[in-house]
N, C-alpha and C positions, 0 to 999 in steps of 0.2 A: 215513168219517171218524168217529171217536169222540172226544167230549170227556168227560172223566171227573173226578169228585172221589171219591177213595177215602174210606171210613169212617176215623175217627181211629185206631182200634185195629188197623188193617190194616198189615202189613209190605209196603209197596209193591213192594220188590225181589222178594219171593217171588211175588207176583201177576204181575209183569212177566216173570219167568223162565218161569212157566207159559204165558203168552201166547206168548213167543218159542218155546217148545217146540212148542206147537200149530201155530204158523205154519210152523215147519220141517218138520212132518209133513204139511202140506197142499201138494201140488205146484201146485194151482190158483192159489195166491196168488203173484202176480208179484213184488210187493215189499211190505215192511212197514217203516214207520218210526214211531217214537214219541219223545216228548220231554216234559219237565216244564217248566211255566212258571217262569221265573226272576225276572222283574222287574215284571210287571203288577200293578196293585192290584186288590183283590177286586171293586171296583165295575165295573171293565172286564171281568174274567174271569167274573163272576157266580158265583164259587166254584169253577169248574172248574180243575183243577191239571195235568192231563195231556191230551195229544192223541195220537191214534193214527191212522195212515192205512194202509189196505191197498189195493193195486191189483190188478186182474185183467185178463187179456187180452180177456175178452169178458163180456157179460151172462150168458151161459150158464155160464161158469166161476164167476161170482159166485153164481148161483142154486144151483149144485151145492155150492159151499162153504158156503152158509148151512145146509144140512142137517147138515154136519159140525160146525158151530159151535154147534148147538142144545144139545148136551150140555154144552159148556163154558159157555154162557150161563147155564145154571141155577146154576152155581157162581159165575160172575162177578158176577151181580146181588146176591149176598149180601155182597160186599165193597165195593160202590160206594154212595155216598150220593146222587150225582147222575150222570146219564148223558144225553148228547145224541148221537143217531146221525143222520148225513147220508149218503145214498147219492146219488151224482151221477156222470155221465160227465165225466171230466177233460178239460179243454182245455189242451194244452201250449202255452204261449206261448214259453217258453225252456227247453230241456232242460238238466239239470245236466251239467257237464263233468267 
């Protein structure tokens, strides 16, 4: 999971298109979702505006994917003001229907 605040002069749609393209090129990524905060106040979000979640079939798939993401990360960090990364095994309580 990534929480991101893009720099003010960044065209968010362009960055998100690049991320979507990268995700579609990497078969190890099981799913990818993202969204922009729409209603929370900044005190609650601490300035983060976007959330992104990638899921993988296994820890090994995640570790293999990290190598492929390194190149993109070098570009990505130039367009973000703040980023918070959380890596965790997901526990499904209720699957989407």
